[in-house]
C-alpha positions in Angstrom: 40.6 48.5 -7.9 39.6 45.4 -9.7 41.2 43.1 -6.9 39.2 45.2 -4.3 35.9 44.6 -6.2 36.6 41.0 -6.6 37.3 40.6 -3.0 34.2 42.6 -2.0 32.0 40.4 -4.2 33.4 37.1 -2.8 32.9 38.4 0.8 29.4 39.3 -0.1 28.7 35.9 -1.5 30.1 34.1 1.6 27.9 36.3 3.8 24.8 35.5 1.9 25.5 31.8 2.1 26.3 31.9 6.0 23.1 34.0 6.6 20.9 31.4 4.6 22.5 28.6 6.6 21.7 30.3 9.9 18.3 31.1 8.9 17.5 27.6 8.1 19.0 26.5 11.1 16.8 28.9 13.2 13.8 27.6 11.3 14.3 23.7 11.6 10.7 23.1 10.6 11.0 25.0 7.5 11.3 22.4 4.5 10.1 21.9 0.9 8.7 18.5 0.0 9.1 17.8 -3.7 8.1 14.2 -3.5 5.3 13.1 -5.7 2.8 11.8 -2.8 4.3 14.2 -0.3 5.8 11.3 1.6 8.1 13.5 3.7 5.2 15.8 5.0 2.3 15.3 7.3 -1.0 14.9 5.7 -4.0 17.1 6.4 -5.7 14.2 7.9 -2.8 13.9 10.4 -2.9 17.6 11.4 -6.7 17.4 11.7 -6.6 14.4 13.9 -3.9 16.0 16.2 -5.8 19.3 16.6 -9.0 17.4 17.5 -7.5 15.4 20.5 -9.4 16.0 23.6 -6.5 16.6 25.9 -2.9 15.6 25.1 -1.2 12.5 23.7 2.3 11.7 25.0 4.6 9.8 22.9 7.5 8.3 24.7 10.3 6.9 22.8 12.7 4.5 24.8 16.0 4.3 22.8 19.3 3.5 24.0 22.2 5.7 22.7 24.3 2.6 21.8 21.9 1.4 19.0 23.9 -0.1 16.3 24.0 1.3 12.6 21.3 -0.9 11.2 18.6 0.3 14.0 19.5 4.1 13.8 17.7 4.8 10.4 14.5 3.5 11.9 15.0 5.7 15.0 15.9 8.7 13.1 12.7 8.4 10.8 10.4 7.8 13.8 12.1 10.9 15.6 11.7 13.0 12.6 8.0 12.3 12.2 7.1 12.6 15.8 8.8 15.9 15.9 6.8 17.1 12.9 3.6 16.0 14.8 4.6 17.7 18.0 5.0 21.0 15.9 1.4 20.8 14.8 0.1 21.4 18.3 2.5 20.9 21.3 -0.6 21.4 23.6 -2.1 18.4 22.1 0.9 16.1 21.2 4.2 15.6 23.5 7.1 14.0 22.5 9.8 12.5 25.1 12.7 10.6 24.2 14.5 8.6 27.0 17.6 6.3 27.3 16.6 3.5 29.8 20.3 2.4 30.1 21.0 5.6 32.1 17.7 6.2 33.8 16.5 3.9 36.6 12.9 5.2 36.5 12.8 4.6 32.7 14.3 1.2 33.2 11.4 0.3 35.5 8.9 1.8 33.0 10.0 -0.2 30.2 9.5 -3.4 32.4 6.0 -2.1 33.2 5.0 -1.8 29.5 6.7 -4.9 28.4 9.4 -3.5 26.4 12.3 -5.9 26.5 16.0 -5.3 26.0 16.8 -6.1 22.4 19.9 -8.0 21.1 21.9 -6.8 18.0 24.4 -8.8 16.4 27.1 -7.4 14.1 30.5 -8.0 12.8 33.3 -5.5 13.6 37.0 -5.7 12.8 36.2 -9.4 11.7 34.7 -10.2 15.1 31.1 -11.2 16.1 29.7 -8.8 18.5 26.4 -8.6 20.4 25.1 -5.4 21.5 22.1 -5.0 23.9 19.7 -1.9 24.0 16.3 -0.5 24.2 14.1 0.6 21.2 10.2 1.0 21.8 7.5 3.4 21.6 4.7 4.0 24.4 1.6 6.3 23.6 0.0 7.6 26.6 -3.3 9.2 26.7 -4.9 10.1 30.0 -5.2 6.8 31.9 -4.7 4.5 28.8 -1.5 3.6 26.9 -0.5 1.5 24.1 2.9 -0.1 23.1 3.6 0.3 19.4 5.9 -2.1 17.6 8.8 0.3 15.9 11.9 -1.9 16.4 11.6 -3.2 12.8 10.7 -1.9 9.5 7.1 -1.0 10.1 6.4 0.6 6.6 4.2 3.6 6.9 5.0 5.1 10.2 2.6 7.9 9.8 -0.3 5.7 9.2 0.9 3.4 12.3 0.9 6.6 14.6 -2.3 8.2 13.6 -4.3 5.0 13.5 -2.8 4.4 17.0 -4.0 8.0 18.1 -7.3 7.5 16.8 -7.6 4.0 18.5 -6.5 5.4 21.9 -8.4 8.5 21.9 -11.8 7.2 20.6 -14.4 6.8 23.1 -15.7 3.8 21.1 -14.0 1.7 18.8 -15.9 1.0 15.5 -17.2 -2.5 15.1 -16.7 -4.4 11.8 -18.7 -7.4 11.0 -16.4 -10.0 9.4 -17.2 -13.4 7.6 -14.3 -15.6 6.3 -15.2 -18.8 4.4 -13.5 -22.1 5.8 -11.9 -22.4 2.4 -9.7 -19.3 3.0 -8.4 -20.6 6.3 -5.6 -22.5 4.7 -4.6 -19.6 2.5 -4.8 -17.2 5.4 -5.7 -13.6 5.6 -3.8 -12.6 8.9 -2.3 -9.4 7.2 -5.7 -8.1 6.4 -7.2 -9.1 9.9 -4.1 -7.4 11.5 -4.6 -4.1 9.7 -8.3 -4.1 10.3 -8.0 -4.8 14.0 -5.8 -1.7 14.3 -8.9 0.5 13.6 -11.8 -1.7 14.3 -13.0 -4.3 16.7 -13.7 -7.1 14.1 -16.4 -9.3 15.0 -16.8 -12.7 13.3 -20.3 -13.3 12.0 -22.2 -16.0 10.2 -24.2 -15.4 7.0 -26.7 -18.5 7.7 -29.4 -18.0 10.0 -31.6 -15.2 11.1 -29.2 -14.0 13.8 -28.8 -10.3 12.8 -25.3 -8.6 12.1 -24.4 -6.2 15.0 -26.5 -3.1 14.5 -23.8 -0.9 15.6 -21.2 -2.5 13.1 -20.0 0.3 10.7 -19.7 -2.2 7.8 -19.6 -5.9 6.6 -16.8 -7.8 5.0 -17.3 -11.0 3.3 -14.1 -13.0 2.2 -15.1 -16.2 0.1 -18.3 -18.3 0.2 -18.1 -22.0 -1.0 -21.7 -23.4 0.2 -25.2 -22.2 -0.4 -26.5 -19.5 2.0 -29.8 -20.5 3.5 -33.1 -18.6 3.0 -33.0 -16.7 6.4 -29.4 -15.6 5.8 -30.3 -14.4 2.3 -33.1 -12.3 3.6 -30.8 -11.0 6.5 -28.1 -10.0 3.8 -30.6 -8.3 1.4 -32.1 -6.3 4.3 -28.6 -5.1 5.4 -27.7 -4.1 2.0 -30.7 -2.5 0.8 -30.7 -0.4 4.0 -27.6 1.2 2.8 -25.3 -0.4 5.3 -21.7 -1.0 3.9 -20.6 -4.2 2.6 -17.3 -5.2 0.8 -17.2 -8.9 -0.8 -14.2 -10.7 -2.1 -15.7 -13.9 -3.7 -14.9 -16.4 -6.4 -17.2 -17.5 -9.2 -14.7 -20.1 -10.3 -12.0 -21.7 -8.0 -8.7 -23.1 -8.6 -7.3 -25.7 -5.9 -3.7 -26.5 -5.0 -3.4 -28.9 -7.8 -4.3 -26.1 -10.4 -7.6 -27.7 -11.3 -10.5 -25.4 -12.1 -13.8 -25.9 -10.3 -17.1 -23.9 -10.7 -18.4 -22.8 -7.4 -21.9 -23.6 -6.4 -24.6 -20.8 -6.5 -24.2 -19.5 -3.0 -26.9 -16.8 -3.2 -24.5 -13.9 -3.2 -24.5 -14.1 -7.1 -28.3 -13.2 -7.2 -28.0 -10.4 -4.6 -25.1 -8.7 -6.6 -26.8 -9.3 -10.0 -29.9 -7.7 -8.9 -27.8 -4.6 -7.7 -26.0 -4.2 -11.0 -23.0 -6.6 -10.6 -23.5 -9.9 -12.5 -20.7 -12.3 -11.6 -20.0 -14.7 -14.7 -18.2 -18.2 -14.5 -14.8 -18.8 -16.0 -11.4 -17.4 -15.8 -10.0 -14.3 -17.3 -6.8 -14.9 -19.2 -4.4 -12.1 -20.1 -1.2 -12.3 -22.6 0.3 -9.8 -20.2 -0.3 -11.6 -16.9 2.0 -11.2 -13.9 5.3 -13.3 -13.5 4.7 -16.1 -11.2 7.1 -18.5 -9.6 6.1 -22.3 -9.7 7.7 -25.3 -7.9 8.3 -28.8 -9.2 10.2 -31.8 -8.0 13.4 -30.6 -9.9 13.1 -27.1 -8.7 11.3 -23.8 -9.3 10.9 -21.6 -12.4 9.4 -18.4 -13.5 6.7 -17.8 -16.2 4.5 -15.1 -17.3 1.2 -16.6 -16.1 -1.9 -15.4 -18.0 -4.4 -16.3 -15.1 -2.7 -14.0 -12.7 -3.9 -10.5 -14.0 -1.4 -7.5 -13.7 -3.6 -4.3 -13.4 -1.8 -1.1 -14.1 -2.9 2.5 -13.9 -4.6 2.6 -17.3 -7.0 0.0 -15.9 -8.0 1.6 -12.9 -10.9 4.2 -12.2 -8.6 6.9 -10.8 -11.6 9.0 -9.9 -12.8 6.8 -7.3 -11.2 7.9 -4.0 -10.4 4.5 -2.9 -7.9 4.1 -5.8 -6.0 7.3 -5.1 -2.4 6.4 -5.1 -3.1 2.8 -6.4 -1.4 2.1 -9.8 -0.8 -1.7 -9.6 -2.8 -4.7 -8.7 -2.4 -8.5 -8.8 -5.6 -10.5 -9.4 -5.1 -14.2 -9.3 -7.7 -16.5 -11.1 -10.4 -13.7 -11.5 -13.9 -13.8 -13.2 -15.9 -11.2 -15.0 -18.3 -9.0 -13.5 -21.0 -7.5 -15.7 -21.8 -4.0 -14.6 -25.3 -2.6 -15.1 -27.4 0.1 -13.6 -25.9 2.4 -11.0 -22.8 0.0 -10.5 -19.5 1.4 -11.7 -16.2 -0.5 -12.7 -13.3 -0.3 -10.3 -10.6 -1.9 -12.3 -10.6 -4.0 -15.2 -8.2 -5.8 -17.6 -8.0 -5.2 -21.4 -7.1 -7.3 -24.4 -8.1 -10.5 -22.6 -10.1 -13.6 -22.8 -12.7 -15.3 -20.6 -12.5 -19.3 -20.5 -15.5 -21.1 -19.2 -14.3 -24.6 -20.1 -10.6 -24.5 -18.8 -10.2 -27.3 -16.4 -6.4 -27.3 -15.8 -4.4 -23.9 -15.3 -1.0 -25.5 -14.5 1.9 -23.8 -16.5 2.4 -27.0 -18.3 -1.1 -26.8 -20.0 -1.1 -23.2 -21.1 -2.3 -22.6 -24.4 -2.4 -19.3 -26.5 -6.0 -18.2 -27.2 -6.9 -17.4 -30.8 -10.0 -15.1 -29.7 -9.9 -11.5 -30.0 -9.3 -9.7 -26.5 -12.0 -7.6 -24.7 -12.3 -5.8 -21.6 -13.2 -7.6 -18.5 -14.2 -5.9 -15.2 -13.0 -7.6 -12.1 -14.1 -5.0 -9.5 -17.0 -3.1 -9.1 -18.7 -0.8 -6.8 -22.0 1.1 -5.9 -21.8 4.1 -3.7 -25.4 5.8 -4.5 -28.2 4.8 -2.1 -26.2 1.4 -1.6 -22.5 0.9 -0.3 -21.6 -2.3 -2.1 -18.2 -3.3 -3.4 -17.4 -6.5 -5.0 -14.1 -8.1 -6.2 -14.3 -11.4 -8.1 -11.5 -13.1 -6.3 -11.1 -14.0 -2.7 -7.2 -14.7 -3.3 -6.9 -11.1 -3.8 -6.6 -10.4 0.0 -4.9 -13.8 1.1 -1.4 -13.4 2.7 0.5 -14.8 -0.5 -0.8 -12.0 -2.8 -0.8 -9.3 -0.3 3.0 -9.8 0.3 3.5 -10.0 -3.5 1.3 -7.0 -4.1 0.9 -4.5 -1.2 -1.4 -2.3 -3.1 -4.0 -5.3 -2.9 -4.1 -4.8 0.9 -4.0 -1.2 0.5 -7.1 -1.0 -1.8 -9.0 -3.6 0.5 -8.5 -1.5 3.4 -9.5 1.7 1.5 -12.6 -0.1 0.3 -13.6 -0.8 3.9 -12.7 2.4 5.3 -14.4 4.3 2.7 -17.5 2.3 2.8 -17.5 2.6 6.7 -17.2 6.4 6.6 -13.6 7.0 7.5 -12.1 7.9 4.2 -9.4 10.2 5.6 -7.3 7.5 6.9 -6.3 6.1 3.4 -4.9 9.6 2.4 -2.1 8.5 4.7 -2.0 4.8 3.8 -1.5 5.6 0.0 1.2 8.0 0.6 4.1 5.3 0.4 2.1 2.7 -1.7 2.7 4.2 -5.1 4.7 1.9 -7.3 5.7 3.3 -10.5 5.8 0.7 -13.3 7.6 1.2 -16.7 5.4 1.8 -19.6 5.3 -1.1 -22.3 7.0 0.1 -25.4 6.5 -1.5 -28.8 9.2 -3.4 -30.4 9.7 -1.1 -33.3 10.2 1.8 -30.8 12.6 -0.5 -28.7 14.8 -0.9 -31.9 14.7 2.8 -32.4 15.8 3.5 -28.9 18.5 0.9 -29.1 20.1 1.9 -32.3 19.7 5.4 -31.5 21.8 5.0 -28.1 24.4 3.3 -30.1 24.5 6.2 -32.7 24.3 9.3 -30.7 27.6 8.7 -28.9 29.4 8.2 -32.2 27.7 11.3 -33.9 28.7 13.4 -30.9 32.2 12.1 -31.3 32.3 12.9 -35.0 30.5 16.3 -34.5 33.2 17.3 -31.8 36.1 16.3 -34.3 34.7 18.4 -37.1 34.1 21.4 -34.9 37.7 20.8 -33.7 39.1 20.8 -37.1 37.0 23.9 -38.1 38.3 25.9 -35.2 41.9 24.8 -36.0 41.7 25.8 -39.6 40.4 29.2 -38.6 43.2 29.7 -36.3 45.8 28.8 -39.0 44.3 31.3 -41.4 44.4 33.9 -38.8 48.1 33.3 -38.3 49.0 33.2 -42.1 47.2 36.7 -42.4 
């Protein structure tokens, strides 16, 4: 009887497992996303964008079946997110996957769209082999189409696809007025421009003179300024800002050149404009004992040092209530100055236990000195979003290519500010999903010692405990046998 019950229980258990597997197989779209930022699920903004399409967007993936192993994860990730987007609304979003290697019409199409056959090199069985294959994505909408770069690691695929859909389906691409100081050309802000051009028509403007900024522009971005703005330009800027037009500025109050020599910038006129609106930019450089680790080159090689003038902003120094900082928990601010916040302006992020040095002239690693002053809090980013839409970051290097590569969240915040001020706050709900970088919390030295010695002691105590428990059980057994 017991054997029959045991067999019945086992059979029932196996039946349940098989039934659950078949149910999941029949419902492939059913999934549970337990990741912190729901990076494996489509955002509400993506769903809304797809449902609001006027007509149908078709995504055509051209992929050869013989793609090498290193390219397959990218293809699988792309296919998974495209299928999820198709599930939202199949009448608005269509997915087609074609292998041009076995389809003559598809081969003609890839030539038309400019998708070239790629070469993949690999080593198999100690032999160097070269494989050829197609991997590209074409987005079609009515009479328009756009080829998206997907063959490499493009980072946030959802952001790339949704921004492409909005760009392709919009009747008019929003215009963004953009000013770049000549001094930033050498540093380069190509990454910032590249991402902005994915969502906006970027129009270069001049701050000087009375030529107005484009009236249809959704916002103005200022990256650096090293000379004084003329009176007509100041009047133009004041009129623009006070009318509530969005403005985001990345400007220095103190500059550091390539020789690590510090120079105070001239009064450009921006300082007065910002101060009158609650954001006073002070000269000098902020120094933090917990600066970021920087790499410097010398004639004999390169070395790493904790550099106090590169401010490492963590989650405790960020206003998480501001939507532009949602998902942002780490920023790198090189050679920044302090912003005194007054009136309706609010801090975006700051650095604690730091000092402000207005007399330093050399910030090379060899000349670093420890400050004897007590540390204070200094604001390096501020915003107004009441009647005015104005954001100021006291560092133009914040968005240069070098620091965007070292800290991708710098770029995320810059784009968030521009999108938010320009009225499209939904897009950075997607952008921030994969930007989260969780840093280890700082632990005091005394706690570190407790953890270290605790880790050494606990295994020993466990072994001793197991030994004594074993001895106790053994002695009890012996007593039982004797009795």
